[in-house]
C-alpha positions as CSV (number, residue, x, y, z in Angstrom):
1,X,6.1,18.0,11.5
2,X,7.6,19.0,14.8
3,X,9.5,16.7,17.2
4,X,6.3,15.6,19.0
5,X,4.6,14.6,15.7
6,X,7.3,12.1,15.1
7,X,6.3,10.2,18.2
8,X,2.7,9.9,17.1
9,X,1.5,6.7,15.3
10,X,1.2,6.7,11.6
11,X,-2.2,5.1,11.9
12,X,-4.2,5.0,15.2
13,X,-7.6,3.4,15.0
14,X,-9.5,2.9,18.2
15,X,-12.9,1.1,18.5
16,X,-14.0,2.3,15.1
17,X,-17.0,1.1,13.2
18,X,-16.6,1.5,9.4
19,X,-19.2,0.9,6.7
20,X,-18.9,0.7,2.9
21,X,-22.3,1.3,1.5
22,X,-24.7,-1.1,3.3
23,X,-21.9,-3.4,4.6
24,X,-20.3,-3.0,8.0
25,X,-16.7,-4.0,7.3
26,X,-15.2,-3.2,10.7
27,X,-17.0,-3.1,14.1
28,X,-15.3,-1.9,17.3
29,X,-11.9,-2.2,15.4
30,X,-8.6,-1.1,16.8
31,X,-5.2,-1.0,15.2
32,X,-2.0,1.1,15.7
33,X,1.0,1.3,13.2
34,X,4.0,3.4,14.1
35,X,5.6,5.9,11.7
36,X,8.8,4.0,11.1
37,X,7.5,0.5,11.0
38,X,7.8,-1.8,7.9
39,X,4.4,-3.6,7.9
40,X,2.4,-6.0,5.8
41,X,-1.4,-6.2,6.0
42,X,-2.3,-9.7,4.7
43,X,-5.6,-11.3,4.2
44,X,-8.0,-12.9,1.7
45,X,-10.4,-11.0,-0.5
46,X,-13.2,-9.6,1.7
47,X,-11.0,-9.3,4.8
48,X,-11.2,-5.5,4.9
49,X,-7.9,-4.6,3.4
50,X,-9.3,-2.2,0.7
51,X,-11.6,-0.6,3.2
52,X,-8.7,0.0,5.6
53,X,-6.8,1.7,2.7
54,X,-9.7,3.9,1.9
55,X,-10.0,4.8,5.6
56,X,-6.3,5.8,5.8
57,X,-6.5,7.7,2.5
58,X,-9.6,9.6,3.8
59,X,-11.9,8.3,1.1
60,X,-14.3,7.0,3.8
61,X,-14.8,7.8,7.5
62,X,-15.8,5.9,10.6
63,X,-19.1,6.2,12.4
64,X,-18.9,9.1,14.8
65,X,-19.0,7.8,18.4
66,X,-17.7,8.7,21.8
67,X,-14.4,7.0,22.5
68,X,-13.9,6.1,18.9
69,X,-11.4,7.6,16.5
70,X,-9.2,7.2,13.4
71,X,-6.1,9.4,13.6
72,X,-3.4,9.7,10.9
73,X,-0.2,11.1,12.4
74,X,-2.1,12.2,15.4
75,X,-4.8,14.1,13.5
76,X,-8.4,13.1,12.8
77,X,-8.9,15.8,10.1
78,X,-6.6,16.3,7.1
79,X,-6.4,18.4,4.0
80,X,-5.9,15.7,1.4
81,X,-3.1,17.6,-0.3
82,X,-1.2,18.0,3.0
83,X,-1.6,14.3,3.7
84,X,0.0,13.3,0.4
85,X,3.2,14.9,1.5
86,X,3.4,12.4,4.3
87,X,1.8,9.2,2.8
88,X,2.1,8.1,-0.8
89,X,-0.3,5.5,-2.2
90,X,0.1,3.1,-5.1
91,X,-2.8,0.8,-5.9
92,X,-4.3,-1.0,-8.9
93,X,-7.6,0.8,-8.2
94,X,-5.8,4.1,-8.8
95,X,-4.0,2.7,-11.8
96,X,-7.3,1.6,-13.4
97,X,-8.8,5.2,-13.0
98,X,-6.3,6.6,-15.5
99,X,-7.3,6.9,-19.2
100,X,-5.3,4.8,-21.7
101,X,-4.1,7.9,-23.5
102,X,-2.7,9.6,-20.3
103,X,1.1,9.9,-20.7
104,X,3.7,8.8,-18.2
105,X,4.7,12.3,-17.2
106,X,1.1,13.3,-16.8
107,X,0.6,10.4,-14.4
108,X,3.5,11.5,-12.2
109,X,2.7,15.2,-12.3
110,X,-0.9,14.5,-11.2
111,X,0.5,13.4,-7.9
112,X,1.1,17.1,-7.1
113,X,-2.6,17.8,-7.6
114,X,-4.1,14.7,-6.1
115,X,-5.9,14.2,-9.4
116,X,-6.2,11.5,-11.9
117,X,-4.2,12.9,-14.9
118,X,-3.5,16.5,-15.7
119,X,-6.0,18.1,-18.0
120,X,-7.3,21.6,-18.8
121,X,-6.9,24.2,-16.1
122,X,-5.1,21.7,-13.8
123,X,-2.1,21.7,-16.1
124,X,-1.5,25.4,-15.5
125,X,-1.0,24.8,-11.8
126,X,2.1,22.6,-12.4
127,X,5.5,24.4,-12.1
128,X,8.6,23.8,-14.2
129,X,10.4,22.6,-11.0
130,X,7.6,20.0,-10.4
131,X,7.9,18.8,-14.0
132,X,11.6,18.5,-13.7
133,X,11.3,16.5,-10.4
134,X,8.6,14.3,-12.0
135,X,10.9,13.4,-14.9
136,X,13.7,12.7,-12.4
137,X,11.4,10.3,-10.5
138,X,10.6,8.4,-13.7
139,X,14.3,8.1,-14.5
140,X,15.1,6.9,-11.0
141,X,12.6,4.1,-11.5
142,X,14.0,3.1,-14.9
143,X,11.1,4.5,-17.0
144,X,12.4,7.9,-17.9
145,X,12.0,7.2,-21.6
146,X,8.3,6.7,-21.1
147,X,7.5,10.3,-20.1
148,X,5.6,10.9,-23.3
149,X,4.3,7.4,-23.8
150,X,0.5,6.7,-23.3
151,X,-0.3,4.2,-20.7
152,X,-2.0,2.0,-23.4
153,X,1.5,1.5,-24.9
154,X,3.1,0.4,-21.6
155,X,3.3,-2.9,-19.9
156,X,1.5,-3.3,-16.6
157,X,4.8,-3.2,-14.8
158,X,5.8,0.1,-16.5
159,X,2.4,1.6,-15.6
160,X,2.9,0.5,-12.0
161,X,6.3,2.2,-11.9
162,X,4.7,5.4,-13.2
163,X,2.3,5.2,-10.3
164,X,5.2,4.7,-7.9
165,X,6.9,7.8,-9.2
166,X,3.6,9.7,-8.7
167,X,3.7,8.8,-5.1
168,X,7.4,9.6,-4.6
169,X,7.4,13.1,-6.0
170,X,6.1,14.3,-2.6
171,X,9.1,12.7,-0.8
172,X,6.6,10.9,1.6
173,X,7.9,9.3,4.8
174,X,5.5,6.3,4.2
175,X,4.4,4.5,1.1
176,X,1.2,2.3,1.1
177,X,1.4,-0.3,-1.6
178,X,-1.8,-2.2,-2.4
179,X,-1.3,-5.6,-4.1
180,X,1.9,-4.3,-5.7
181,X,2.5,-7.2,-8.0
182,X,-1.0,-7.9,-9.1
183,X,-1.1,-8.3,-12.9
184,X,2.7,-8.5,-13.2
185,X,4.7,-11.4,-14.7
186,X,7.5,-12.9,-12.8
187,X,10.2,-10.6,-14.2
188,X,8.2,-7.5,-13.5
189,X,7.2,-8.8,-10.0
190,X,10.8,-9.4,-9.1
191,X,11.8,-6.0,-10.4
192,X,9.1,-4.2,-8.4
193,X,9.9,-6.1,-5.2
194,X,13.6,-5.2,-5.6
195,X,12.5,-1.5,-5.8
196,X,10.5,-1.9,-2.6
197,X,13.6,-3.2,-0.9
198,X,15.6,-0.2,-2.2
199,X,13.0,2.1,-0.8
200,X,13.2,0.4,2.6
201,X,17.0,0.8,2.5
202,X,16.5,4.5,1.7
203,X,14.6,4.9,5.0
204,X,11.0,5.0,3.6
205,X,8.4,3.2,5.7
206,X,6.3,0.7,3.8
207,X,2.8,-0.5,4.5
208,X,2.3,-3.4,2.1
209,X,-1.3,-4.6,1.5
210,X,-1.6,-8.0,-0.1
211,X,-3.3,-11.4,-0.2
212,X,-0.1,-13.1,-1.4
213,X,2.3,-14.4,1.3
214,X,5.3,-14.5,-1.1
215,X,5.0,-10.7,-1.8
216,X,6.2,-9.9,1.7
217,X,9.9,-9.1,1.4
218,X,12.2,-9.9,4.4
219,X,12.7,-6.2,5.2
220,X,9.1,-6.1,6.4
221,X,9.2,-7.3,9.9
222,X,5.6,-6.9,11.2
223,X,2.6,-8.7,9.6
224,X,-1.1,-8.0,10.4
225,X,-3.3,-10.9,9.4
226,X,-7.0,-10.0,8.7
227,X,-10.1,-12.0,8.1
228,X,-13.8,-10.7,7.9
229,X,-12.9,-7.4,9.5
230,X,-11.0,-8.7,12.4
231,X,-7.3,-9.3,13.3
232,X,-6.4,-13.0,13.3
233,X,-2.8,-12.4,14.2
234,X,-0.4,-9.4,14.6
235,X,3.3,-9.6,15.3
236,X,6.6,-10.6,13.8
237,X,6.6,-12.4,10.5
238,X,8.0,-15.5,12.2
239,X,5.1,-15.7,14.6
240,X,2.3,-14.7,12.2
241,X,3.2,-16.5,9.0
242,X,2.5,-20.0,10.4
243,X,0.4,-22.8,9.0
244,X,-2.3,-22.4,11.7
245,X,-2.6,-18.7,11.4
246,X,-2.8,-18.7,7.6
247,X,-5.2,-21.6,7.5
248,X,-7.4,-19.6,10.0
249,X,-7.3,-16.5,7.8
250,X,-7.7,-18.1,4.4
251,X,-9.9,-21.1,5.4
252,X,-8.0,-23.6,3.4
253,X,-5.6,-26.5,4.1
254,X,-2.0,-25.5,3.3
255,X,1.6,-26.0,4.0
256,X,4.1,-23.1,4.7
257,X,7.8,-22.8,4.0
258,X,10.4,-20.1,4.6
259,X,13.3,-19.7,2.1
260,X,15.9,-16.9,2.3
261,X,13.5,-14.7,4.3
262,X,10.5,-15.2,2.0
263,X,7.5,-17.3,3.0
264,X,5.5,-19.5,0.6
265,X,2.1,-21.2,1.0
266,X,1.0,-24.1,-1.1
267,X,-1.7,-26.8,-1.0
268,X,-1.5,-29.5,1.6
269,X,-2.0,-32.7,-0.5
270,X,0.4,-35.2,1.0
271,X,-0.5,-35.4,4.6
272,X,1.3,-34.0,7.7
273,X,4.9,-32.8,7.6
274,X,6.9,-30.5,9.8
275,X,5.7,-27.0,9.1
276,X,7.0,-23.5,9.6
């Protein structure tokens, strides 16, 4: 990218209407996220989080209309392979698309091809340098010994780290993490979130998509709260992660607490107390 490209928003959605099948998920929707922001997109199931991801990942497109656009890094049209060098995606949906017998190294290498696995003629398009870099990415994430291990023989957390390595082989400026600790036990969740903190420290921008308040690490400063295809609140974590905002988004009585930069929501069963 040239110098002017660095000034363009990572995501620029303006008055867009987006459908998934017969459902209109967003209508007249606008949102802008800068290239170097650390952002969480938070909301309940059905809020539109997955649709937003598919929009950014160019799996779906908005309704064409005057004065309406969806631009990624200033462009409305992208070659998917070029986009992967700027934005890496890790999601459970992507993880579920891999076959159980796919090996760890094949998962990572498939990132170069924007494919699910590396089979047949695709394998011939992978260079020795790419394989070397893929092995290094696995090692950096603590799963180098799983290069030849089938996914079926890995824990969910190990599989997730293979997917993260797949995204990182392109050296993207931004990572989009969709429900990153879904299906992980506490130890694996803590490990994964620690790795997210390390990535932020290394200068990689994170867009974290989640329904779990406690998944949002302190390094993520902006929170966008969604419900039913609209933005309930958008701003600093301190102003967005409040009892009133979260109750409005999740439609349930709750209490909210902050501890060491993390926020926690839990049922309101004892009456009114001072809330965050």
